[in-house]
C-alpha positions in Angstrom: 0.0 13.3 20.7 0.5 9.5 20.4 4.2 8.4 19.4 5.4 5.1 18.5 7.3 2.9 21.3 9.2 -0.2 21.0 7.3 -3.3 22.2 9.4 -6.8 22.9 7.6 -9.8 21.9 7.8 -12.0 24.8 5.6 -15.0 23.6 4.0 -16.2 20.1 1.3 -18.7 20.3 -0.3 -20.4 17.3 -4.0 -19.9 17.9 -5.3 -21.3 14.5 -3.8 -22.4 11.1 -3.8 -18.6 10.1 -3.6 -17.0 13.3 -1.3 -15.9 16.0 -1.5 -14.3 19.3 1.4 -12.1 20.4 2.3 -11.0 23.9 4.2 -7.8 24.0 6.3 -6.0 26.9 6.4 -2.1 26.5 9.9 -0.4 27.8 9.6 0.4 31.6 9.3 4.1 30.7 6.2 3.6 28.6 4.3 1.0 30.7 1.7 3.5 32.0 1.1 4.6 28.2 0.1 1.0 27.5 -2.4 0.6 30.1 -5.6 -0.2 27.9 -9.3 -0.2 28.1 -11.1 -3.4 26.9 -11.7 -3.4 23.3 -8.9 -0.8 22.3 -6.3 -1.7 19.6 -2.6 -1.0 18.9 -1.3 0.6 15.7 2.1 -1.0 14.7 4.5 0.2 12.0 7.1 -1.4 9.9 9.3 -0.9 6.8 8.8 -3.4 3.8 10.7 -3.1 0.8 11.4 0.6 1.6 7.8 1.5 2.3 6.5 2.0 5.8 3.2 0.3 6.5 0.9 0.8 9.6 -1.5 -1.6 10.8 -3.9 -1.9 13.8 -4.6 -4.8 15.6 -7.1 -5.4 18.7 -6.1 -6.2 22.2 -7.4 -9.4 23.1 -6.4 -9.4 26.8 -8.9 -8.4 29.6 -8.3 -5.4 31.2 -7.2 -7.0 34.5 -5.0 -9.9 33.3 -1.8 -7.7 33.6 -0.4 -8.6 30.0 -0.4 -6.8 26.6 -1.6 -9.3 23.8 -2.8 -8.7 20.2 -4.3 -11.5 18.0 -3.2 -11.2 14.2 -5.0 -13.3 11.5 -3.5 -13.8 8.3 -4.8 -11.7 5.4 -4.3 -12.8 2.0 -1.5 -10.6 0.5 -1.1 -8.9 3.8 2.4 -7.9 4.3 2.2 -7.5 8.3 -0.2 -10.4 9.0 2.2 -12.5 7.0 5.2 -11.3 8.6 3.6 -11.8 12.0 2.5 -15.3 11.2 5.6 -16.7 9.4 8.7 -14.8 10.3 8.3 -13.0 13.8 10.3 -14.4 16.7 10.2 -14.1 20.3 12.6 -11.2 21.3 12.0 -9.2 18.2 10.9 -5.7 18.7 7.8 -3.8 17.0 7.0 -0.3 17.1 3.6 0.6 18.3 1.5 3.6 19.3 -0.2 3.5 22.7 -3.6 1.9 22.8 -6.4 3.7 21.1 -10.3 3.4 20.4 -13.7 3.8 21.6 -15.2 0.4 21.3 -16.0 0.1 25.1 -18.1 1.1 27.6 -17.6 2.0 31.3 -17.3 -0.9 33.6 -20.0 -0.6 36.6 -19.4 -3.6 39.2 -22.7 -2.4 41.1 -25.1 -2.8 38.1 -26.7 -5.8 36.5 -26.5 -5.4 32.6 -27.3 -7.7 29.8 -24.6 -7.6 27.1 -25.0 -8.9 23.3 -21.8 -9.3 21.4 -21.4 -10.0 17.5 -18.3 -11.1 16.1 -17.4 -12.3 12.6 -13.9 -14.0 12.0 -11.2 -12.0 13.4 -13.5 -9.5 14.7 -13.6 -11.5 17.9 -10.4 -10.0 18.9 -11.7 -6.8 20.7 -14.9 -8.7 21.9 -13.0 -11.2 23.6 -11.2 -8.4 25.7 -14.6 -7.2 26.4 -16.1 -10.4 27.4 -13.4 -11.2 29.8 -13.2 -7.7 31.4 -17.0 -7.8 31.9 -17.2 -11.2 33.3 -14.5 -10.5 35.7 -15.3 -6.9 36.7 -19.1 -7.0 36.6 -20.1 -9.8 38.7 -23.9 -9.0 38.5 -23.9 -9.0 34.4 -24.3 -11.5 31.8 -22.9 -11.8 28.3 -24.3 -13.5 25.1 -21.7 -13.7 22.6 -22.8 -14.9 18.7 -19.5 -15.7 17.0 -19.7 -16.5 13.1 -17.0 -18.3 11.1 -16.8 -20.3 8.0 -15.8 -23.4 10.0 -14.7 -24.8 13.3 -11.2 -24.8 12.6 -11.2 -21.0 11.8 -12.7 -20.3 15.6 -9.9 -18.0 17.2 -9.4 -18.1 20.9 -11.9 -21.4 20.8 -10.1 -22.7 24.1 -10.2 -19.5 26.0 -14.0 -19.0 25.1 -14.9 -22.7 26.3 -12.9 -22.0 29.4 -14.9 -18.6 29.9 -18.2 -20.6 29.4 -17.3 -23.2 31.9 -16.0 -20.6 34.5 -19.1 -18.4 34.1 -21.9 -21.1 33.0 -24.8 -18.8 34.4 -23.5 -15.6 32.9 -21.7 -16.4 29.7 -23.9 -17.9 26.5 -21.8 -18.5 23.8 -23.2 -19.2 20.3 -21.3 -20.6 17.5 -22.4 -19.8 13.8 -20.9 -22.0 11.3 -21.1 -21.3 7.5 -19.7 -24.3 5.9 -20.5 -26.9 8.5 -23.8 -28.4 9.7 -24.2 -28.7 13.4 -27.2 -30.7 14.9 -29.4 -27.5 15.1 -30.1 -25.6 11.9 -30.2 -22.6 13.6 -26.6 -22.4 14.4 -25.4 -23.2 10.6 -25.4 -20.7 7.6 -24.4 -16.9 7.3 -24.7 -14.2 10.0 -27.2 -12.4 8.0 -30.6 -10.5 8.7 -32.5 -13.6 8.3 -30.2 -15.6 10.8 -30.4 -12.7 13.3 -34.0 -12.6 13.0 -34.1 -16.4 13.7 -31.8 -16.1 16.6 -34.0 -13.5 18.2 -37.0 -15.2 17.9 -35.9 -18.6 19.1 -32.6 -18.1 21.2 -31.8 -14.3 22.3 -33.8 -11.9 23.7 -32.4 -8.7 21.8 -34.8 -6.3 23.1 -33.6 -6.8 26.7 -29.9 -5.9 26.0 -28.6 -3.0 27.7 -25.7 -2.8 25.1 -24.6 -4.6 21.8 -21.2 -5.0 20.5 -20.7 -5.7 16.9 -17.4 -6.5 15.2 -16.6 -7.9 11.7 -17.0 -7.5 8.2 -19.6 -4.5 7.0 -22.1 -6.5 5.5 -22.6 -8.7 8.7 -22.2 -5.7 11.0 -24.8 -3.7 9.2 -27.3 -7.0 8.9 -26.9 -7.3 12.7 -27.7 -3.7 13.6 -30.6 -3.6 11.3 -32.0 -6.6 13.1 -31.3 -5.2 16.4 -33.2 -1.9 15.4 -36.0 -4.1 14.4 -36.3 -5.4 17.8 -36.4 -1.9 19.5 -32.7 -1.6 20.5 -31.8 2.2 19.9 -28.8 3.3 18.1 -27.2 4.6 21.6 -27.1 1.0 22.6 -25.1 -0.4 19.6 -21.5 -0.1 19.4 -19.7 -0.7 16.1 -16.0 -1.8 15.4 -15.5 -2.2 11.7 -12.9 -5.1 11.2 -12.3 -4.3 7.4 -13.5 -1.4 5.3 -15.0 -1.8 1.8 -11.6 -0.4 0.2 -8.9 -0.6 2.9 -6.2 1.8 2.8 -8.1 4.0 0.2 -10.4 7.1 0.5 -12.9 7.2 -2.1 -12.5 9.9 -4.6 -15.1 12.3 -5.2 -16.3 14.3 -8.3 -17.1 17.5 -6.5 -17.7 18.6 -2.8 -20.9 20.2 -2.0 -20.2 23.7 -1.4 -16.6 23.6 -2.7 -15.2 26.2 -5.0 -14.5 25.3 -8.8 -11.7 23.1 -9.9 -8.2 24.5 -8.7 -9.6 26.2 -5.7 -7.0 25.7 -2.7 -7.2 25.8 1.0 -4.4 27.3 3.5 -4.3 24.7 6.2 -2.9 24.8 9.6 -2.2 21.6 11.7 -1.7 21.8 15.6 0.5 18.8 17.0 2.2 18.7 20.3 1.4 22.5 20.7 3.3 23.2 17.5 1.5 24.7 14.3 2.4 23.9 10.9 1.1 25.3 7.7 0.5 24.3 4.1 -1.6 24.6 1.1 -3.8 22.1 -0.5 -6.3 21.6 -3.3 -9.8 21.6 -2.1 -11.1 18.7 -4.3 -7.8 16.7 -4.3 -6.2 14.4 -1.5 -7.3 14.2 2.2 -6.0 16.6 4.8 -3.9 13.7 6.2 -2.4 13.1 2.7 -1.6 16.7 2.2 -0.2 16.9 5.8 2.1 14.0 5.1 3.1 15.2 1.8 4.3 18.5 3.5 6.3 16.4 5.9 4.0 16.6 8.8 4.3 13.2 11.0 0.4 13.2 11.4 -1.0 9.9 13.1 -2.7 7.6 10.8 -3.1 3.7 10.4 -5.9 2.2 8.0 -6.4 5.4 6.1 -10.0 4.1 5.5 -12.2 5.9 8.2 -12.0 2.9 10.4 -9.6 3.2 13.2 -9.7 6.8 14.4 -5.9 7.1 14.7 -6.2 10.2 12.4 -8.8 11.8 14.7 -8.5 15.6 15.0 -10.7 18.5 15.7 -11.8 21.2 13.4 -11.2 24.5 15.3 -11.6 26.8 12.3 -13.1 26.1 8.9 -15.1 23.3 7.5 -14.4 20.0 6.1 -16.3 17.5 4.0 -15.9 13.8 5.7 -16.6 10.9 3.1 -16.7 8.1 5.4 -16.8 7.4 9.2 -16.8 4.1 10.9 -14.9 5.3 13.9 -16.4 8.4 15.7 -19.6 8.6 17.4 -22.3 11.1 16.8 -21.6 13.4 19.9 -17.8 13.7 18.6 -18.9 14.6 14.9 -21.1 17.4 16.7 -18.4 18.5 18.7 -16.3 19.0 15.5 -13.9 15.8 15.4 -13.2 14.4 12.2 -11.0 11.6 10.7 -8.4 13.6 8.7 -7.9 10.6 6.3 -11.6 11.1 5.3 -11.9 14.9 5.2 -11.4 17.4 2.5 -11.5 21.3 3.1 -14.9 23.4 2.0 -13.4 26.7 3.2 -10.4 28.9 2.1 -8.9 28.3 5.6 -8.8 25.4 7.7 -7.3 24.9 11.3 -7.0 21.1 12.5 -5.9 20.5 16.0 -4.6 17.0 17.0 -4.1 17.5 20.5 -7.6 18.1 21.7 
């Protein structure tokens, strides 16, 4: 089971007016635990006004750079992002879980692949890690990145992206889409919606020839891009998502009744396995999620977003059944094998066994 480790902030770089890039150093005994795969994220925790908050931020370094960096953009009203942008200092220590996440694909240096990437706003953070790793470690592959922002001043990693474009001029195609500014070519202005995707695929990008497409950003943008890709013949197996913000962050939607569940007041006996230790509790079938019930029973179950986005609370159902209300993080094959997001899961059976160790 992943646990938190103290990471020392060794550098803070202002990237845009509302975003910083942090360089972090794990302790010597945890360096191996913080070796990451391109596209993964770190989950941080900090106490604000007596309440522990957990937030996940994507690693923005390439796999072979030898550093651990995350990009944090200020969110209006966001305690952690505000703290990182305004108050954090070099030398401070942040508690973080080891890298997690499945927003990546195997690196195959001997193959020639065509990648597409679509990022909206701070959704660029995992994608720049993927781009840098692919360009450095797959010398035969090419990457086209479409990056949407409101204005040029909001573009994160602008200098890094331009440097990559200059260094890999024949293999890296960078397309900026700006909503509130008017570039010389109309194709590159406006919102990255279905119509814009169709226009890009008609005039600029061969979507059908892509071996893999990565999409990270607000949900409406991601759905529009995926729909446009499917219309060009790109199958779901070649489209990977990383939802940057959920429709209702931090909250699981309440349901009126679960299909197949017992009448109001029915309860389930739940056993949670963590670090080889089993702990049991009871919970209402139609109430809070398995994760919330575990935490209420003083079980230190892992979590970050509580919105079905980050997969930090991923576990396997080894006995019983659950209803999972939202899933923005697990692949279809994981769900078929019994994995669930416990922040979105509620029991359907009288007995439920959840294993976080598998």
